[in-house]
Each structure stands twice: as structure tokens, then as C-alpha cells.
C-alpha positions in Angstrom: -15.9 -3.4 -19.8 -18.7 -4.6 -17.5 -19.4 -1.2 -16.1 -19.9 0.2 -19.6 -22.7 -2.4 -20.1 -24.5 -1.1 -17.0 -24.0 2.7 -17.2 -24.5 4.9 -20.2 -21.7 7.4 -19.7 -18.6 9.0 -21.2 -15.5 7.0 -20.3 -12.0 8.5 -20.2 -8.7 6.9 -19.2 -5.1 7.9 -18.2 -2.9 5.0 -19.2 0.2 4.5 -17.1 2.1 1.7 -18.7 5.4 0.6 -20.4 5.9 0.7 -24.2 4.9 -2.9 -25.2 1.2 -2.8 -24.1 0.7 0.6 -25.7 -0.6 -0.7 -29.0 -3.3 -2.7 -27.2 -4.8 0.4 -25.6 -4.5 2.3 -28.9 -6.4 -0.4 -30.8 -8.6 -2.2 -28.3 -12.4 -2.3 -28.9 -13.4 -3.7 -25.4 -14.1 -0.3 -23.9 -15.2 2.7 -25.9 -13.1 5.4 -24.3 -14.0 8.9 -25.6 -10.4 9.9 -25.0 -7.2 8.4 -23.5 -3.9 10.0 -22.4 -0.7 7.9 -22.1 0.9 9.4 -19.0 4.5 9.0 -19.9 4.0 10.6 -23.3 3.5 13.9 -21.5 6.7 13.6 -19.3 9.8 14.7 -21.2 13.4 14.3 -19.9 14.3 17.5 -21.7 12.1 19.8 -19.9 14.8 22.0 -18.3 12.9 25.2 -17.4 10.8 24.7 -14.3 8.1 27.1 -13.2 8.4 27.0 -9.4 5.6 29.5 -9.0 3.2 27.3 -10.9 4.1 24.3 -8.6 3.6 26.5 -5.6 0.3 27.6 -7.0 -0.7 24.0 -7.4 0.1 23.3 -3.8 -2.1 26.1 -2.6 -4.9 25.4 -5.1 -5.2 21.7 -4.3 -3.8 21.7 -0.8 -0.9 19.4 -1.9 2.7 19.2 -0.6 4.8 18.4 -3.6 8.0 17.6 -1.8 6.2 15.4 0.8 5.0 13.2 -2.0 8.2 13.4 -4.0 10.7 12.6 -1.3 8.6 9.6 -0.3 8.5 8.3 -3.9 10.4 5.0 -3.9 11.9 5.9 -7.4 13.2 9.3 -6.4 14.9 8.7 -3.1 16.4 6.0 -0.9 15.3 2.8 -2.8 16.1 3.2 -6.5 19.7 2.3 -7.4 19.6 2.8 -11.2 19.3 6.5 -11.5 19.9 9.4 -9.0 17.1 11.9 -9.7 18.2 15.5 -9.2 16.0 18.2 -7.6 15.4 19.7 -11.0 14.4 16.3 -12.6 11.9 15.7 -9.8 10.3 19.1 -10.0 10.2 18.9 -13.8 8.4 15.6 -13.7 5.9 16.9 -11.2 5.3 20.1 -13.0 4.6 18.2 -16.3 2.3 15.7 -14.4 0.4 18.6 -12.7 -0.1 20.4 -16.0 -1.4 17.2 -17.6 -3.7 16.4 -14.7 -5.0 19.9 -14.4 -5.7 20.0 -18.2 -7.6 16.7 -18.0 -9.7 17.7 -15.0 -10.6 21.1 -16.7 -11.4 19.4 -20.0 -13.3 16.4 -18.8 -14.9 17.7 -15.6 -15.4 14.1 -14.4 -18.1 13.0 -12.0 -16.2 10.0 -10.8 -12.6 8.8 -10.7 -12.3 5.0 -10.6 -8.9 3.8 -9.4 -7.0 1.2 -7.4 -5.1 2.3 -4.2 -2.3 4.6 -5.5 1.2 3.2 -4.8 3.4 5.7 -6.7 3.4 9.4 -6.0 2.0 10.7 -9.3 -1.1 8.5 -8.9 -1.6 9.9 -5.4 -1.1 13.4 -6.9 -3.9 12.9 -9.3 -6.1 11.3 -6.6 -5.6 14.3 -4.3 -6.3 16.8 -7.1 -9.6 14.9 -7.9 -10.6 15.1 -4.2 -9.8 18.9 -4.1 -11.9 19.4 -7.2 -14.9 17.6 -5.7 -14.6 14.6 -8.0 -16.2 11.5 -6.3 -13.5 8.8 -6.0 -14.1 5.0 -6.0 -10.9 3.5 -4.8 -10.7 -0.3 -4.7 -8.4 -2.1 -2.3 -8.0 -5.0 0.0 -10.1 -4.5 3.1 -7.9 -6.6 5.5 -11.2 -8.5 6.3 -10.6 -12.0 5.1 -10.7 -12.2 1.4 -13.1 -9.2 1.0 -12.3 -5.8 -0.6 -13.6 -2.3 -0.1 -14.4 0.7 -2.3 -13.7 4.0 -0.5 -13.0 7.6 -1.2 -10.3 7.9 1.6 -8.0 4.9 2.1 -7.5 5.6 5.8 -11.1 6.0 6.8 -14.6 4.7 6.4 -16.8 6.9 4.2 -19.6 8.8 6.0 -17.8 8.5 9.5 -19.9 5.6 10.8 -20.5 5.3 14.6 -19.8 1.9 16.2 -22.8 2.3 18.5 -25.1 2.0 15.5 -24.1 -1.6 14.9 -25.6 -4.4 16.9 -22.9 -6.8 18.1 -23.1 -10.6 17.7 -22.2 -12.7 20.7 -18.8 -13.8 19.3 -15.9 -14.5 21.6 -12.4 -13.1 21.1 -11.3 -16.6 20.0 -14.0 -16.7 17.3 -13.0 -13.3 16.0 -9.3 -14.4 15.9 -10.3 -17.1 13.4 -11.2 -14.6 10.8 -7.9 -12.8 11.3 -6.1 -16.1 10.6 -8.1 -16.4 7.4 -6.7 -13.0 6.4 -3.2 -14.2 7.0 -4.0 -17.3 4.9 -5.3 -15.1 2.1 -2.1 -13.0 2.0 0.1 -16.1 2.2 -1.7 -17.8 -0.7 -2.2 -14.9 -3.0 0.4 -12.2 -2.3 3.6 -14.0 -1.5 4.3 -16.4 -4.3 6.7 -19.0 -3.1 8.0 -20.5 -6.3 8.3 -18.3 -9.4 11.6 -19.7 -10.8 10.2 -20.7 -14.2 8.6 -17.3 -14.6 11.8 -15.5 -13.6 13.7 -17.5 -16.2 11.2 -16.7 -19.0 11.1 -13.0 -18.1 14.9 -12.8 -17.9 15.3 -14.4 -21.3 12.7 -12.0 -22.7 14.3 -9.0 -21.1 17.8 -9.9 -22.5 16.6 -10.7 -26.0 14.4 -7.6 -26.6 15.3 -3.9 -27.1 14.8 -1.9 -24.0 13.4 1.6 -24.8 11.5 2.3 -21.5 14.6 3.8 -19.9 14.3 6.6 -22.5 10.5 7.2 -22.3 9.4 6.2 -18.9 11.0 7.7 -15.8 10.1 4.6 -13.7 12.9 2.9 -15.8 15.5 5.7 -16.0 19.0 4.1 -15.8 17.7 0.5 -16.0 20.2 -0.8 -18.6 20.4 -4.5 -19.1 23.9 -4.6 -17.5 22.7 -2.6 -14.4 19.6 -4.8 -14.0 21.7 -8.0 -14.1 24.3 -6.5 -11.7 21.5 -5.4 -9.4 19.9 -8.8 -9.4 23.2 -10.5 -8.6 23.9 -8.1 -5.8 20.3 -8.6 -4.5 20.7 -12.3 -4.2 24.1 -12.1 -2.6 22.8 -9.5 0.0 19.8 -11.7 0.6 21.9 -14.7 1.6 24.3 -12.6 3.7 21.6 -10.7 5.5 19.5 -13.8 6.2 22.5 -15.5 7.6 23.0 -12.5 10.0 19.3 -12.6 10.9 19.5 -16.3 11.7 22.6 -15.8 13.9 21.7 -12.5 15.7 17.9 -12.1 15.9 16.4 -14.0 18.8 14.0 -16.9 18.2 13.6 -17.4 21.9 12.4 -14.1 23.5 11.6 -14.0 27.2 7.8 -13.9 27.3 7.6 -13.8 31.1 8.9 -10.3 31.3 6.8 -7.2 30.6 7.2 -5.9 27.1 5.7 -3.6 24.4 5.5 -5.0 20.9 6.5 -3.0 17.8 6.2 -5.0 14.5 8.3 -3.4 11.8 6.6 -2.3 8.6 7.6 -3.5 5.2 9.8 -1.0 3.5 9.0 0.6 0.1 5.2 0.3 0.6 2.4 2.9 0.4 1.6 2.2 4.1 4.7 4.1 5.2 5.8 6.2 2.1 2.4 7.8 1.5 0.2 7.0 4.5 2.9 7.8 7.2 5.3 10.1 5.3 7.0 11.4 8.5 7.7 7.9 9.9 9.7 6.3 7.1 12.8 6.0 9.3 11.8 3.1 11.4 15.1 3.1 13.4 14.3 6.6 14.6 10.7 5.6 15.4 12.1 2.7 17.5 14.5 5.0 19.3 11.6 7.4 20.1 9.5 4.6 21.5 12.4 3.1 23.5 12.8 6.5 25.1 9.1 6.7 26.1 8.4 3.3 27.6 8.1 2.7 31.4 11.1 1.4 33.2 9.4 -1.9 33.9 8.9 -2.7 30.2 11.1 -3.8 27.4 10.5 -3.0 23.7 10.3 -6.1 21.5 10.8 -5.3 17.9 10.1 -7.9 15.2 11.3 -7.8 11.7 8.5 -8.0 9.0 8.4 -11.6 7.6 7.9 -10.2 4.0 11.0 -7.9 4.2 12.8 -10.6 2.3 11.0 -9.3 -0.8 13.1 -6.2 -0.4 16.3 -8.1 0.3 16.0 -7.7 4.1 17.5 -4.5 5.6 21.1 -3.4 5.9 23.0 -5.3 8.6 24.0 -1.9 10.0 20.2 -1.2 10.5 19.8 -4.3 12.6 23.0 -3.5 14.6 21.6 0.0 15.3 18.4 -1.4 16.7 20.2 -4.1 18.8 22.5 -1.4 20.3 19.5 0.3 22.0 19.7 -1.1 25.6 16.0 -1.7 26.3 15.2 -3.2 22.9 15.1 -6.9 21.8 15.2 -7.6 18.1 13.1 -10.7 17.2 13.5 -13.1 14.3 10.9 -12.6 11.6 9.9 -16.3 11.9 8.9 -16.0 15.5 5.2 -16.2 16.1 3.5 -12.8 16.2 0.5 -14.6 17.9 2.7 -15.4 20.9 3.8 -11.8 21.1 0.2 -10.5 20.9 -0.8 -12.9 23.7 1.9 -11.8 26.1 2.6 -8.2 25.4 1.3 -5.2 27.4 0.7 -3.0 24.4 1.2 -2.9 20.6 2.7 0.2 18.8 2.6 0.2 15.0 3.2 2.7 12.2 0.6 1.2 9.9 -0.9 -2.1 8.8 -3.2 -4.5 10.7 -1.2 -5.0 13.9 -3.3 -2.6 16.0 -6.5 -4.5 15.1 -4.8 -7.9 15.5 -3.8 -6.7 19.0 -7.4 -5.9 19.8 -8.4 -9.5 18.9 -5.9 -10.7 21.5 -7.4 -8.2 24.1 -4.4 -5.8 23.9 -4.6 -2.0 23.3 -2.6 -0.3 20.7 -1.0 3.0 19.5 -0.9 3.8 15.8 1.2 6.5 14.2 -1.1 7.3 11.2 -4.8 7.3 10.6 -6.3 3.8 9.9 -9.8 2.5 9.5 -9.7 0.5 12.7 -8.8 3.6 14.8 -12.5 3.8 15.3 -12.0 1.2 18.0 -11.8 2.7 21.6 -8.7 0.5 22.4 -6.7 2.1 19.6 -5.0 5.5 20.1 -3.8 7.6 17.2 -0.7 9.4 18.3 -0.5 13.1 17.6 3.1 13.8 18.5 6.0 11.9 20.0 6.1 14.4 22.8 2.9 12.9 24.2 4.1 9.3 23.7 5.2 8.6 27.3 1.8 9.6 28.8 -0.1 7.9 26.0 1.8 4.6 26.6 1.0 4.7 30.3 -2.6 5.4 29.7 -3.0 2.8 26.9 -1.4 0.0 28.9 -4.3 0.4 31.3 -7.0 0.3 28.5 -9.2 -2.7 28.4 -10.5 -4.1 25.1 -14.3 -4.6 25.0 -15.6 -7.6 23.1 -18.7 -5.7 22.1 -16.5 -3.1 20.3 -14.8 -5.8 18.3 -18.1 -7.4 17.3 -19.6 -4.0 16.3 -16.5 -3.3 14.2 -16.8 -6.7 12.5 -20.5 -5.9 11.7 -19.4 -2.6 10.3 -16.8 -4.3 8.1 -19.4 -6.8 6.9 -21.7 -3.9 5.9 -19.1 -1.9 3.8 -16.9 -4.6 2.2 -17.6 -6.5 -1.0 -17.1 -10.1 -2.1 -14.0 -9.6 -4.2 -10.7 -11.2 -3.5 -8.4 -8.4 -4.7 -5.1 -10.3 -4.0 -6.3 -13.5 -5.7 -7.6 -11.7 -8.8 -4.4 -9.6 -9.0 -2.2 -12.8 -8.9 -4.4 -14.4 -11.5 -4.0 -11.4 -13.9 -0.3 -11.2 -13.3 0.1 -14.9 -14.0 -1.8 -14.6 -17.3 -0.2 -11.4 -18.6 2.9 -10.4 -16.7 4.9 -13.6 -16.2 3.8 -13.9 -12.5 4.6 -10.2 -12.1 8.2 -10.7 -13.1 8.0 -8.8 -16.4 5.6 -5.8 -17.0 6.7 -4.7 -20.4 4.7 -7.4 -22.1 2.4 -7.2 -25.2 -1.3 -7.8 -24.5 -3.5 -9.6 -26.9 -7.0 -8.3 -27.2 -8.4 -11.8 -27.9 -6.5 -13.1 -24.8 -7.8 -10.3 -22.6 -11.4 -10.8 -24.0 -11.2 -14.5 -23.1 -9.9 -13.5 -19.6 -12.9 -11.2 -19.1 -15.3 -13.9 -20.2 -13.7 -16.5 -17.9 -14.0 -14.0 -14.9 -17.5 -12.7 -15.9 -19.2 -13.5 -12.6 -16.5 -11.9 -10.6 -16.2 -8.7 -12.8 -19.9 -8.3 -13.3 -20.5 -8.3 -9.5 -17.5 -5.9 -9.1 -19.1 -3.5 -11.6 -22.5 -3.8 -9.7 -20.6 -2.9 -6.5 -19.1 0.2 -8.2 -22.6 1.3 -9.5 -24.0 0.9 -5.9 -21.1 3.0 -4.6 -21.7 5.7 -7.2 -25.3 5.9 -6.2 -24.3 6.2 -2.5 -21.8 9.0 -3.3 -24.4 10.9 -5.4 -27.1 10.6 -2.7 -24.6 11.8 0.0 -23.7 14.8 -2.1 -27.3 15.7 -2.6 -28.1 15.6 1.1 
């Protein structure tokens, strides 16, 4: 809406929603889209004939691995209890998605693709196709730098491959830099993890039970989600949550020995992009832990801490926790134990994804990461290429010293590329206004209500639009160089 006021351009949109908000997008006058496509209108359950050669051609043409994306789709495999997708169903969905995306790209020939960070595999599929076609991408996401956000083409890297040596460090101490990291944690706690949503759950539950549910027929994100199955799943979830938390409180240590030498592995939150898309070959965290345990020096223990937000996924299976605790040189730590104390006392941090490697650097500890992350630009961070090299990399990394100038240069770099937009806060504000605190997505949207929301957030959204215009200019200038 605000971007349209700044740039005279043709605007197109792919709308990926449930059925109730559809009428809003069909009739709204807030943005003059030249053309829109409702994604799920183009995905039929009855498409039985699959053109495997077409899909293989898409893989070669766009340098995409279909099965790598599909088998890490939370809906297709391992996490979704309502419907078991067959191989044919998955390939059929992806073929139809590819045909739609290819048609759109050929028809529109867009200069820019504006998006949030893709979480589901079909969004990532379109993003990768855009990149392969040379479409300039503006991807908005949380920067992990306080409350600021970032607009990038590649989620795992800084655009233009900046050199830390080009940034003049301020004379801040490690302690001063740790303060901003604590602000980040505060930002996440306040805006991402909503502590009390009981009234919203009650309203959304009553709405769900009283209204006709047609998404399970038209939207593959909802296949099998009958009212009975949803209620049964919710009941099972709450029972498992209590049983598993009781096990965690009894079995996971809240008093680890911090005087012994240890390497710290913070577990990643399951069913997140950070593992499913960004680290597709490291989704089995138990196997990752076993591999690390086999590689550490004899004078070290491996301290594994459960992710505090894993409760959002109902915690893990008790059998998973038992499998970890059976490894002789591994100590499984309670999610409520202070990560700060572990950073302070550990020899090294190893992480699949997330901010743990950077947080380690703030506590003067080196780290090993399993997939590419923006902070891998720091000399104290080692990106692992293969598990075969892990023993030698661990021994070398333990001896690595963290340089305060590198930290300060990195902070200056972040200040130069991030923007004043609190993505988590804005997301929560929108969900509270339109989606029952993110407990019910199939909600009707009123144009007058949304217009009022846009006006109430004018300063924020106007600045965000300006930041996108600035990024567009940067990308155009870089392509002309």
C-alpha cells in the first residue's frame, strides 16, 4: 500500500491463504494489483497423472532439488498427523506448483520479488526459481540484532559479501556487547512467545466448531483436518505436554557440573525453517548429537540443552530424551537452566543453526556451525563441511581466541545493513488484530478494518516502504556494475 504511493510500477501478487480471507483480496481497493493468483486454486487433489520428466527438467533448469524440499516440508513428513501424504500426492502438488510459478515468471517477467522469509517448501520453491531467473529478491526477516530487521536476497548471507576489515570497530567491551544480545532475548520473549492466550484460544475454538470447514478439501495445508481430528489432536497434545514436562523436570539436570571441561550443544527448535530448509541434512538432532559425541576429545563432556521454546511443539518424545541420555559422554540439561552460565564455562559451542554461535563469541568462546549463517563471517566461527573433519575441527576450534575488534566490526556491519523495523512486534500486533492472536487463520478480513490498521501504523509502514525502495536501488545499481 505504501510502496505503491512511492513507486509507479505494475504490481502482481500470489495469494497463499485459507478460504475466508479470499473475498477480501478479490474485492479490496487498497492496492491496485494488475493480476493476482490464489495459489491453492491451482493445486488440485485429483491430479493423478504426474510428469516426472517435467519435474526433473525443473530441477535442472532452476538448480532445485525437489525431494530435498519436499521431505523437509513439515506438512508432508514427520510432523503432520492429520494426513499421510503419498509420494504421488507430493509430486503432484509440486508439479502443479512449478507449472504455476513457471507460468507466472514467464508472463510477468518481474524485476523484483518482495517476500517474507519462506517457511513452507512451496514458498522456498518460488524463491529459488526467482533467484535462478535473475529476479531481484527483497526478503524481510528478523535480523537477530535487537529489535531491528533486515532485507536480503539470501537469508544465510549478507548481500555483496562485505569484508569485516572495512568496518571501523568501536571500543566496546565484551560485556557491553552482551547487553545488546540480552535485548534480543527480551525482544523474542515479549513479542514471539505469547504467555497467555487462553481467551483467544477459546474464541477461535468456538469459531472453528461453529463454522463449516472447507479448507480440508481445497488447501493441502489442511488435508485431513476434520473437527474431530483437530479436537483429538489438541487433547493428545495437552496430555503429552504434561507427561513430557514431568519427565523433563525429573530427568534433565538443573545442576550440571560447570567445573569440568565441556562442549555445549544447544538443541534447535523442531519444525522450523532454521533446520528444515536451512539445514536439510541435519534434521535428526539425535544423530547430530551422536556424531558430535564421537568426535570430542577424551577430556571433554558434551552438554546438550533442550530448547526452551520446544514446549510450543509439545516437547520431544520421551524416547528421544532417553536416546540422548544413553550416550555415555553426554549430559542432557534442563531447558530452564541458564544458557549464559553454559556460554561462560564451556570450551566450545556447536550449533546447527540459530544465534548460539554468535552468542558464544560474545562470551569469548569459539563455535562450529553446521550450516551457513550470516555471522559465519566472524573468524571465531567455523562452518563445518563434513562430519569426517569434525574431530580435527573441534581440536583446532577449542584453541581459537575471540578478538573483541572482530565483534565490534561485526556489530558495525549489522548497524549498517539492518533497518528500524521490529518484525516480531509488528507480526504479533497484526495477528492479534486479525487472527485471534495467531490461533485461527481462516478469518474474514474487513477492508475498513485493515485500512484503519494501515493508518494507525503509517509511520512504521511508510518507513518500511522507504527501506524497500532503498534496497531496490542498491540491487539495481549492483546489477549495473
